[in-house]
C-alpha positions in Angstrom: 183.8 42.7 93.7 186.4 40.4 95.4 187.3 39.7 99.0 190.9 39.9 99.9 191.5 37.7 102.9 194.4 37.7 105.3 196.0 40.2 107.6 198.3 43.0 106.8 201.9 42.2 106.9 203.0 45.1 109.0 200.4 44.6 111.6 201.0 40.9 111.8 204.8 41.5 112.3 204.3 44.3 114.7 202.3 41.9 116.9 204.6 38.9 116.8 202.3 37.0 114.5 204.0 37.8 111.2 205.2 35.3 108.6 205.9 35.5 104.9 202.8 35.0 102.9 204.4 32.0 101.1 205.1 30.3 104.5 203.2 27.1 105.6 200.8 29.1 107.7 198.8 30.0 104.6 198.9 26.6 102.9 199.9 23.0 103.0 203.5 22.0 102.2 203.6 19.6 99.4 205.6 16.5 99.1 207.6 16.0 95.9 205.0 13.9 94.4 202.5 16.7 94.9 200.5 14.8 97.4 199.4 17.1 100.4 200.4 16.1 103.8 198.7 17.1 106.9 201.1 19.2 109.1 200.4 20.3 112.6 198.7 23.6 113.4 201.1 26.5 113.4 202.5 28.2 116.5 199.3 30.2 117.2 197.4 26.9 117.5 195.5 27.7 114.3 195.0 25.1 111.5 196.3 26.6 108.1 193.9 27.8 105.5 195.1 25.4 102.8 195.0 22.6 105.4 191.3 23.3 106.2 190.4 23.6 102.5 192.1 20.3 101.6 190.8 18.4 104.6 187.1 19.2 103.7 187.5 18.5 100.1 187.1 22.1 99.1 190.2 22.1 96.9 192.3 19.1 95.5 195.9 18.7 96.1 196.6 19.6 92.4 194.4 22.9 92.8 196.3 23.9 95.9 199.6 23.1 94.4 198.7 25.5 91.4 197.4 28.1 93.8 200.5 28.0 95.9 202.7 28.4 92.8 200.8 31.5 91.6 200.7 33.0 95.2 204.6 32.5 95.5 205.1 33.9 92.1 202.9 37.0 92.4 202.6 37.6 96.0 199.0 37.4 95.8 197.2 36.0 99.0 196.3 32.4 98.8 192.6 33.0 99.4 192.5 35.5 96.6 194.3 33.2 94.2 191.8 30.5 94.8 189.0 33.0 94.3 190.5 34.1 90.9 190.7 30.4 90.0 187.1 29.9 90.7 188.0 27.0 93.0 186.0 28.6 96.0 183.4 31.2 96.4 183.7 34.2 98.8 181.3 32.8 101.4 183.0 29.5 101.7 186.3 31.1 101.7 185.3 33.5 104.4 183.8 30.8 106.6 187.1 28.7 106.4 189.2 31.7 107.2 187.0 32.4 110.2 187.6 28.9 111.4 191.3 29.3 110.7 191.7 32.5 112.8 188.9 31.7 115.4 186.5 34.5 114.3 182.7 34.1 113.8 181.7 34.5 110.3 178.5 36.6 109.8 176.2 37.3 106.9 175.0 40.9 106.6 173.2 40.8 103.4 169.3 40.8 104.0 169.7 41.9 107.7 168.5 44.9 109.3 171.0 46.5 111.7 169.9 48.6 114.6 170.7 52.3 113.9 171.6 52.9 117.7 174.3 50.3 117.3 175.3 51.1 113.8 176.0 54.9 114.5 178.3 54.1 117.4 180.9 54.2 114.7 180.7 57.1 112.3 180.1 56.3 108.6 183.2 57.6 107.3 185.5 55.8 109.8 183.4 52.5 109.3 184.2 52.9 105.5 187.7 53.5 105.9 188.3 50.6 108.3 185.8 48.2 106.7 184.2 47.6 109.9 180.5 47.5 110.8 179.1 47.5 114.5 176.4 44.8 114.5 175.5 44.1 118.1 176.1 45.6 121.7 175.7 43.9 125.1 176.6 46.3 127.8 180.2 47.4 127.4 181.0 44.9 124.6 180.5 45.9 120.9 180.5 43.2 118.2 182.0 44.5 115.0 182.1 42.7 111.6 185.3 43.4 109.7 186.7 42.4 106.3 190.0 42.1 108.0 189.6 40.9 111.5 193.2 40.8 112.2 193.7 44.6 111.6 194.7 45.4 115.1 195.3 49.0 114.3 191.7 49.3 113.1 190.3 47.4 116.1 192.2 49.9 118.3 190.8 53.0 116.4 187.2 51.4 116.9 187.9 50.8 120.7 189.0 54.3 121.2 186.2 55.9 119.2 183.4 54.0 120.9 185.0 53.4 124.4 183.7 50.0 124.3 185.4 46.5 124.5 185.5 45.0 121.0 184.5 41.6 119.8 185.5 40.9 116.2 183.7 38.9 113.7 184.6 38.1 109.9 182.4 39.3 107.0 182.8 39.6 103.2 183.3 42.8 101.1 179.8 42.5 99.7 178.2 42.0 103.2 180.1 44.9 104.4 179.0 47.3 101.6 175.3 46.2 102.2 175.6 47.1 105.8 177.3 50.4 105.1 174.3 51.3 103.1 172.1 51.0 106.2 173.6 54.2 107.7 171.1 56.9 108.2 170.9 59.0 105.0 169.4 62.1 106.4 171.9 64.9 105.7 172.6 67.9 108.0 171.6 70.1 105.1 168.1 68.5 104.9 167.7 68.8 108.5 168.4 72.5 108.5 166.2 73.2 105.5 163.4 71.5 107.4 163.9 73.3 110.8 165.3 76.7 110.1 163.9 79.9 108.6 163.6 79.9 104.8 165.7 82.2 102.7 163.2 84.9 102.4 163.1 85.1 106.3 166.9 86.0 106.3 168.8 88.9 104.7 172.5 89.8 105.1 172.0 93.0 107.1 169.8 91.6 109.6 169.8 93.4 113.0 172.2 92.2 115.6 169.5 91.3 118.1 167.6 89.2 115.5 170.7 87.4 114.5 171.6 86.6 118.2 168.0 85.2 118.7 168.3 83.0 115.6 171.7 81.9 116.7 170.2 80.7 120.0 167.3 78.7 118.3 167.1 75.1 119.0 167.7 73.9 115.4 171.0 75.9 115.0 172.2 74.7 118.5 171.4 71.1 117.6 173.2 71.5 114.3 176.4 73.1 115.6 176.5 70.4 118.5 176.0 67.7 116.0 178.9 68.7 113.8 181.1 69.0 116.8 180.2 65.5 118.1 180.4 63.8 114.7 184.0 65.4 114.1 185.1 64.2 117.4 183.7 60.7 116.9 185.5 60.6 113.4 188.7 61.8 115.0 188.8 65.0 113.1 191.2 67.5 114.1 189.5 70.5 112.5 186.0 71.5 111.3 185.9 74.1 108.3 182.7 76.0 107.8 183.1 77.8 104.5 180.8 80.1 102.7 180.5 79.4 98.8 178.6 81.2 96.3 175.5 79.2 96.5 175.9 77.1 99.6 178.0 76.7 102.9 180.7 73.8 102.6 181.4 71.6 105.6 184.9 69.8 105.8 186.5 67.8 108.6 190.3 67.2 108.6 190.9 63.6 109.4 194.4 62.2 109.4 195.7 65.5 107.8 193.2 65.3 104.8 190.4 67.7 104.5 187.2 65.6 103.7 184.0 67.1 102.6 181.2 66.3 105.1 178.3 68.0 103.1 176.7 71.4 102.5 174.1 73.6 104.1 171.9 76.2 102.1 173.4 79.6 101.9 170.9 81.3 104.3 172.1 79.1 107.1 175.6 80.7 107.0 174.9 83.7 109.3 173.1 81.6 111.8 175.8 78.8 112.1 178.6 81.4 112.2 176.8 83.4 114.9 176.3 80.4 117.0 179.9 79.4 116.9 180.9 82.9 117.8 178.5 82.9 120.9 179.9 79.6 122.0 183.5 81.0 121.8 182.7 84.3 123.4 183.4 86.3 120.2 181.8 89.5 118.8 179.0 88.5 116.5 178.6 92.1 115.1 182.3 91.9 113.9 182.4 90.4 110.4 185.1 92.3 108.6 188.2 91.3 111.0 189.6 88.0 111.9 188.7 86.7 115.4 189.9 84.0 117.7 187.9 82.3 120.6 187.6 79.1 122.3 185.0 77.1 124.4 184.9 73.6 126.0 182.5 70.9 125.5 182.2 67.0 126.3 181.6 64.3 123.8 180.8 60.7 124.9 182.2 61.7 128.4 185.5 63.1 126.9 186.5 66.8 127.6 187.1 68.6 124.3 188.7 72.0 123.9 187.6 73.8 120.9 189.7 76.7 119.5 187.8 78.8 117.0 189.2 81.3 114.3 186.9 83.2 111.9 188.3 84.8 108.8 186.6 87.1 106.3 186.4 85.6 102.8 185.1 86.6 99.6 181.5 85.3 100.1 181.4 85.7 103.7 183.2 84.6 107.0 184.9 81.4 107.2 185.2 79.5 110.6 187.8 76.9 111.5 187.3 75.0 114.8 190.4 73.1 116.2 189.5 70.1 118.3 191.7 69.1 121.2 190.9 66.0 123.1 192.0 66.6 126.6 191.5 63.0 127.5 193.7 61.5 124.7 196.6 59.6 126.1 200.1 60.9 125.9 202.4 58.1 125.1 205.9 57.6 126.3 208.6 57.6 123.7 209.3 54.0 124.3 205.7 53.1 123.7 205.4 54.5 120.1 206.5 51.4 118.3 209.7 52.7 116.9 212.5 50.6 115.9 215.5 50.5 118.1 217.5 52.7 115.5 214.8 55.3 115.2 214.3 55.3 118.8 217.9 56.4 119.4 217.9 58.9 116.6 214.7 60.6 117.9 215.9 60.4 121.6 219.2 62.2 120.6 217.3 64.8 118.6 215.1 65.9 121.5 217.8 65.8 124.1 
């Protein structure tokens, strides 16, 4: 497994820090005879990665020259080229890159992270962003990232947690080790443990019995947890779908339906009934589509939840649409559009 260092071009350019990857900011300009000269730091005040490695004897001028040639020919990041050449190992490269960009390097392999800090960022989002919360002090959350200059990811973390973010640098291996520390207890396991077993539930249970089961604490906790987790993952929808032998749970994140997990088949009636009660829908009606809504709060944010139930082959399917009322509404000129696209869009909406 390799670590790919450096920041994403588009992010860097959007924030005024962009340069070509073959620019002096990632290496040391070479004189005609191949000897490395020590240039001044770049415009950000940072010493260049190649300069740091050369000054500390990590690489020789010949090795750096060769790495720069490969980098310019292939477009591969300089750090990755040096790794592939076997000139540096991942930890040493990460430490030097951290010094270059002014971010602390942290090792996570062998450490035990606090669960209450770790779960501030949902596991699915942490995996996608390659970022792990490692410490919290009041309103400041320290996050170890494989790419600590990914400002879009940092903004996602800030919005999700509601905390100020301090960024540290880590390697891919350390990140994957920390990701494995997320709690492994699945929603389905919780439900199997706490709810009535299959023999206690039948398809034609009385309405009153169904209502009582839907108002039991385990079912309430389960549905609340599904909504809370979906909001923290920035999902727009929750799908609760009855299958032949189980209930499938899916979240829609960034337009893509992701499977969250499964529940045992006998939990279906209880979960659907609980959702209907919350949305002021008729729990006795199972053969016709229904619509309803309810409001809740997650981490201090007001959330509107619009519910639709639809009969399907194996039983009712529920779709919960999540609308964050506290989400900011950006002006057109703050969307980061180019001048040309801004004018095109402005003419369209006039």
